C-alpha atoms as one frame of an Amber mdcrd trajectory, in Angstrom:
protein
 -21.159 -10.892  15.235 -23.957  -9.420  13.188 -23.792  -9.437   9.428 -24.237
  -5.934   8.009 -27.022  -5.349   5.534 -26.499  -3.771   2.143 -28.366  -0.686
   3.387 -26.112  -0.228   6.435 -22.944  -0.707   4.400 -24.165   1.682   1.701
 -24.995   4.209   4.434 -21.468   3.902   5.874 -20.093   4.422   2.353 -22.077
   7.649   1.943 -21.482   8.881   5.511 -17.700   8.611   5.148 -17.275   9.602
   1.497 -16.205  13.099   2.553 -13.100  11.860   4.389 -10.855  13.986   2.172
 -12.892  17.154   2.641 -13.004  16.563   6.399  -9.308  15.581   6.331 -10.203
  12.574   8.475  -8.113   9.409   8.497 -10.721   7.739  10.724 -13.434   8.377
   8.135 -11.133   7.162   5.358 -10.616   3.886   7.222 -14.364   3.417   7.624
 -14.786   4.242   3.936 -12.272   1.531   2.994 -14.207  -1.025   5.036 -17.456
   0.029   3.357 -15.857  -0.259  -0.097 -14.601  -3.755   0.656 -17.979  -4.884
   1.918 -19.777  -3.362  -1.050 -17.402  -5.163  -3.434 -18.346  -8.426  -1.725
 -22.068  -7.668  -1.786 -22.317  -6.372  -5.357 -22.464  -8.860  -8.205 -19.642
  -8.526 -10.705 -22.072  -8.435 -13.615 -25.810  -7.931 -13.587 -28.431  -6.465
 -15.848 -31.571  -5.016 -14.320 -33.300  -4.537 -17.655 -32.296  -0.920 -18.030
 -28.693  -0.726 -16.944 -25.715  -2.763 -15.913 -24.115  -3.020 -12.488 -20.898
  -4.325 -14.029 -18.930  -1.192 -13.200 -19.968  -0.990  -9.519 -17.239  -3.290
  -8.106 -14.619  -1.420 -10.151 -15.858   1.891  -8.775 -15.594   0.576  -5.203
 -12.103  -0.737  -5.985 -11.012   2.679  -7.255 -12.621   4.427  -4.261 -10.837
   2.030  -1.910  -7.461   2.679  -3.557  -7.961   6.446  -3.323  -8.871   6.200
   0.363  -5.864   3.971   1.074  -3.597   6.496  -0.668  -5.138   9.259   1.456
  -4.511   7.258   4.630  -0.913   6.523   3.631  -0.249  10.195   2.981  -1.731
  11.301   6.303  -0.414   8.712   8.728   2.560   9.761  10.774   5.523   7.795
   9.503   7.813   8.634  12.407   9.756   5.618  13.623   8.689   3.908  16.819
  11.152   4.460  19.612  11.799   1.809  22.209  13.115   2.844  25.576  15.279
   0.555  27.667  13.776   0.511  31.160  15.808  -2.426  32.448  17.853  -0.200
  34.793  14.895   1.750  36.112  14.664   1.846  39.906  11.489   2.184  41.917
């Protein structure tokens, strides 16, 4: 298994950020994965001399929650039906 780079994860984040406009559950799922990886890769507090990255993990957390809410509202919630095939003849 290859470890994704920050650049590839950030690219996936940007590529799938339009999941709601595209009305795509698949893109929303990829967006959630990107958010989770970015939260892991981004320091919780950092100062680069001109600005702070402190809010980045919180932004990814909020983006993840929004995407999960989108997925929940678009996934078919119909019950799974099980069929009894025990009396089926060839």
